[in-house]
C-alpha positions in Angstrom: -43.1 50.0 26.5 -46.3 51.2 27.4 -49.3 52.2 24.6 -47.5 55.3 22.9 -50.2 55.3 20.1 -53.3 55.6 21.8 -55.1 59.0 21.1 -56.9 59.7 24.1 -53.9 59.5 26.6 -50.6 58.7 24.7 -48.0 60.5 22.4 -49.5 59.6 19.5 -52.7 61.8 20.2 -49.7 64.5 21.4 -48.1 64.1 18.4 -51.1 64.8 15.9 -52.1 67.6 18.2 -48.9 69.2 18.3 -49.2 70.3 14.9 -51.5 73.2 16.0 -49.3 73.4 18.8 -47.3 77.2 19.5 -44.6 74.4 21.2 -42.0 73.0 18.4 -43.8 69.7 17.8 -40.9 67.4 17.3 -39.9 68.3 21.0 -43.2 67.4 21.9 -43.3 64.0 20.3 -39.9 63.4 21.6 -41.1 64.0 25.2 -44.1 62.3 24.5 -42.3 59.2 23.2 -39.7 59.3 26.0 -42.6 59.5 28.7 -44.5 56.7 27.4 -41.0 54.6 27.9 -39.6 54.7 24.2 -35.9 55.4 24.5 -35.4 58.2 22.2 -32.7 59.9 20.3 -31.7 63.0 17.8 -31.5 62.3 13.7 -29.9 64.3 11.5 -32.2 67.2 10.5 -33.8 66.0 7.1 -32.3 62.8 7.2 -32.5 59.5 8.8 -28.9 59.5 10.0 -28.0 59.9 13.7 -27.0 63.4 14.5 -23.5 63.5 17.4 -24.1 65.6 20.4 -23.4 66.1 23.8 -26.8 67.4 25.8 -25.9 68.1 29.7 -24.1 65.3 30.4 -25.6 62.8 27.8 -23.3 62.1 25.1 -25.5 61.4 22.1 -22.7 59.4 20.3 -23.2 56.2 19.3 -26.8 56.3 17.3 -29.3 53.9 18.5 -27.1 53.0 21.6 -27.3 56.2 22.9 -30.9 56.5 23.0 -32.4 57.8 26.6 -35.8 57.8 27.8 -34.7 60.6 30.3 -37.7 63.2 29.6 -35.6 65.8 30.5 -32.1 65.1 28.5 -34.8 65.1 25.8 -36.4 68.2 26.3 -32.9 69.4 26.5 -31.9 67.9 23.4 -34.7 69.5 21.2 -34.1 72.6 23.0 -30.3 72.6 21.4 -31.8 70.7 18.5 -34.7 72.2 17.6 -35.0 70.7 13.9 -33.6 67.5 15.1 -35.8 64.2 13.4 -36.8 61.9 15.9 -35.1 58.1 16.7 -36.6 55.2 17.8 -34.6 52.1 19.4 -36.4 49.2 19.5 -34.9 46.9 21.9 -35.0 48.9 24.9 -38.7 50.2 24.1 -39.6 46.9 23.8 -40.6 47.3 20.2 -40.1 46.0 17.2 -41.3 47.4 13.4 -41.9 46.3 10.3 -40.9 48.4 8.1 -42.2 48.3 4.7 -41.3 50.0 1.4 -42.6 51.1 -2.1 -40.1 53.4 -3.7 -38.1 50.6 -5.7 -40.3 47.4 -5.0 -43.5 46.9 -3.6 -43.0 45.5 -0.1 -46.9 45.6 0.5 -47.5 42.6 -1.5 -45.8 40.6 1.1 -48.1 42.4 4.0 -51.1 41.5 1.9 -49.9 38.2 1.7 -49.1 38.0 5.1 -53.2 39.3 5.5 -54.7 37.0 3.2 -52.9 34.0 5.3 -53.4 35.1 8.4 -55.9 38.1 8.6 -55.2 42.1 8.7 -52.4 43.4 11.1 -54.6 45.2 13.4 -51.5 47.2 14.9 -50.2 51.2 15.0 -49.4 52.4 11.6 -47.1 55.3 10.3 -46.6 56.5 7.1 -43.5 56.9 6.1 -42.2 60.0 3.2 -41.8 57.3 -0.2 -46.0 56.4 0.6 -44.2 53.1 2.6 -45.7 52.0 6.0 -44.3 51.1 9.8 -46.3 48.6 11.5 -45.4 48.5 15.4 -45.7 45.3 17.5 -45.2 45.0 21.0 -41.6 42.8 21.3 -43.0 41.1 24.7 -39.0 41.1 26.4 -38.4 38.7 23.2 -35.2 39.2 21.5 -35.6 39.8 17.9 -32.8 39.8 15.0 -33.2 42.3 12.5 -34.0 41.3 9.0 -33.7 43.3 5.8 -34.6 42.1 2.4 -34.6 44.7 0.0 -35.2 42.5 -2.3 -38.7 42.0 -1.6 -39.2 45.7 -0.1 -39.2 45.2 3.4 -37.0 45.1 6.7 -37.3 44.3 10.2 -36.4 46.5 12.8 -35.7 44.9 15.7 -32.7 44.2 17.8 -29.9 47.2 17.6 -32.4 48.6 14.9 -34.5 52.1 15.0 -36.8 54.0 13.0 -37.9 57.3 12.3 -40.4 58.4 14.1 -43.2 61.1 13.5 -43.5 64.1 12.7 -40.0 63.8 11.3 -39.6 64.6 8.0 -36.9 63.8 5.1 -35.4 66.4 2.6 -34.7 64.8 -0.9 -31.6 63.2 -1.6 -31.1 61.1 -4.6 -28.2 59.7 -3.9 -29.6 58.2 -0.3 -32.6 57.1 -1.9 -34.8 59.9 0.2 -38.4 61.1 -0.6 -39.3 64.3 0.8 -42.0 64.3 2.9 -42.8 63.8 6.3 -43.6 60.9 8.5 -47.1 60.9 10.2 -48.9 58.5 12.0 -52.1 56.8 10.1 -53.9 54.3 13.1 -54.6 55.3 16.0 -54.4 51.7 18.9 -52.1 50.2 21.2 -49.3 48.2 19.5 -50.5 44.6 19.1 -47.8 42.0 19.9 -45.6 40.5 17.9 -47.2 37.6 16.2 -44.8 34.4 15.8 -46.6 33.8 12.7 -44.9 36.6 11.3 -42.0 35.8 12.1 -42.6 32.3 10.8 -43.9 34.3 7.4 -40.2 36.1 7.5 -38.2 33.6 8.2 -39.3 31.8 5.2 -36.9 34.0 3.4 -34.4 32.5 5.5 -34.9 29.5 4.2 -34.6 30.3 0.7 -31.4 32.6 0.6 -29.6 28.8 2.9 -31.4 26.9 -0.5 -29.8 29.8 -2.7 -26.2 29.3 -1.3 -26.3 25.1 -1.1 -27.2 25.6 -5.0 -24.9 28.1 -6.0 -23.7 28.8 -9.3 -26.6 27.4 -11.4 -28.1 29.6 -13.7 -31.5 31.2 -11.9 -33.9 33.2 -13.6 -33.6 36.8 -13.8 -37.2 37.4 -12.6 -36.2 35.9 -9.5 -35.6 38.0 -7.1 -32.0 37.5 -5.2 -32.1 36.3 -1.2 -31.7 39.5 1.2 -28.4 39.5 2.9 -27.5 36.7 5.7 -25.1 38.1 7.6 -22.0 36.0 8.9 -21.1 36.2 12.5 -18.0 37.7 11.6 -20.1 40.9 10.1 -22.7 40.8 13.1 -19.7 41.6 15.4 -18.5 44.3 12.8 -21.8 46.2 13.1 -21.9 45.5 17.0 -18.5 46.5 17.3 -17.7 49.2 15.3 -15.3 48.5 11.7 -12.6 50.6 13.5 -11.2 47.7 15.8 -11.1 45.6 13.0 -12.6 42.2 14.1 -9.6 39.8 13.4 -8.9 41.7 10.0 -5.6 43.5 9.2 -7.2 46.9 9.0 -10.0 49.0 8.9 -10.1 48.9 5.4 -10.1 45.9 5.0 -13.2 45.2 7.8 -15.0 47.7 5.6 -14.9 46.1 2.9 -15.5 42.2 4.1 -18.5 44.4 4.8 -19.7 45.4 2.0 -18.7 42.0 -0.1 -21.6 40.4 2.0 -23.9 42.8 0.6 -22.0 43.1 -2.9 -22.4 38.8 -2.7 -26.1 39.5 -3.0 -26.4 42.5 -5.6 -27.0 44.9 -3.6 -26.5 48.5 -5.3 -23.9 51.1 -4.0 -26.4 52.9 -2.6 -28.4 50.7 -0.9 -25.5 49.3 1.1 -24.0 52.7 1.9 -27.5 53.5 3.2 -27.7 50.6 5.4 -24.0 51.2 7.0 -25.0 54.9 7.6 -28.2 53.5 9.8 -26.0 51.7 11.6 -23.0 51.5 14.2 -20.7 50.1 11.4 -19.0 53.9 10.6 -19.1 54.5 14.5 -16.8 53.9 17.7 -16.9 54.9 21.6 -13.5 56.5 20.0 -15.0 59.9 19.2 -12.3 61.4 17.3 -12.0 59.3 14.6 -13.8 60.0 11.8 -16.7 58.3 10.2 -17.0 57.3 6.6 -20.2 58.4 5.3 -21.5 60.4 2.3 -20.1 60.6 -1.1 -16.7 59.2 0.5 -18.8 56.1 1.9 -20.0 55.9 -2.0 -16.6 56.1 -3.4 -15.0 54.0 -1.2 -17.6 50.9 -1.4 -17.0 51.6 -5.3 -13.4 51.1 -4.8 -14.1 47.6 -2.8 -16.5 46.7 -6.2 -13.2 46.8 -8.2 -10.9 45.3 -6.0 -10.6 41.1 -6.6 -12.5 39.7 -3.6 -10.0 38.4 -1.3 -10.5 36.6 2.4 -8.4 38.4 4.8 -9.8 36.9 7.6 -9.9 33.1 8.0 -13.3 31.4 7.7 -14.9 35.0 7.2 -17.7 35.0 5.1 -17.3 37.2 2.0 
């Protein structure tokens, strides 16, 4: 994607200036992002979840995979849904975002540690409503796998992922962990190429996680955070295809249970599991007549599985 953050000539400047623009600032921003090459799609007003809608002949029914950079479609979408938040799809836009949270765990500690080792991260940044930060990088066409390390307070948004873009806003939602506020740009510059040192730094968590799995059963000090979730290929398949297809499990219900347990086994709380699922394609399917499992129903389903004995419904599946 071209430089969408240069305040002199690109969408970030337009977004910034649009706060005083008679037009809808969300529509202005979304169109500017698309014009610069970003693939965007609508999110629910005041939330992070994809908004299911059809605009002209374009169906926004599959979240990040429905994103477009067709400016006319984007403009029409925000005319139809003027309060919709803006989602930017990572891979087609040529972006990778290091999403650092401070709400429950101070992920800024890892940013500071990285910068002490490798120098300041000089790239475009956006502030999140909770006080966290999104650092945008140019992927350079690399296929980067998304990572989640909630124990240390960050995610790497890449292939299959998306971010909520300024000037979107969140309404407070305790159940989902939302803090009310606005996403805003805080650094005006071109997104830097994704440094290999950052991937190496984040991949160190993979090594830690693998070591912990090999030594499973050993008594671990309570002060050591659990490693991020290592998803088995089966679980990745579920994420990519949607759990309605089962992916080898006897039923969609058991497929969902396998996904839940992949996170439960890393000691994730129910609300964090629900947030990841609601932001992914796990609950989506090209058959739009099937109803999504979301909100309180999703939390209840996770709680139900947590009470059940752990079984391995598919041979070789990682529970």
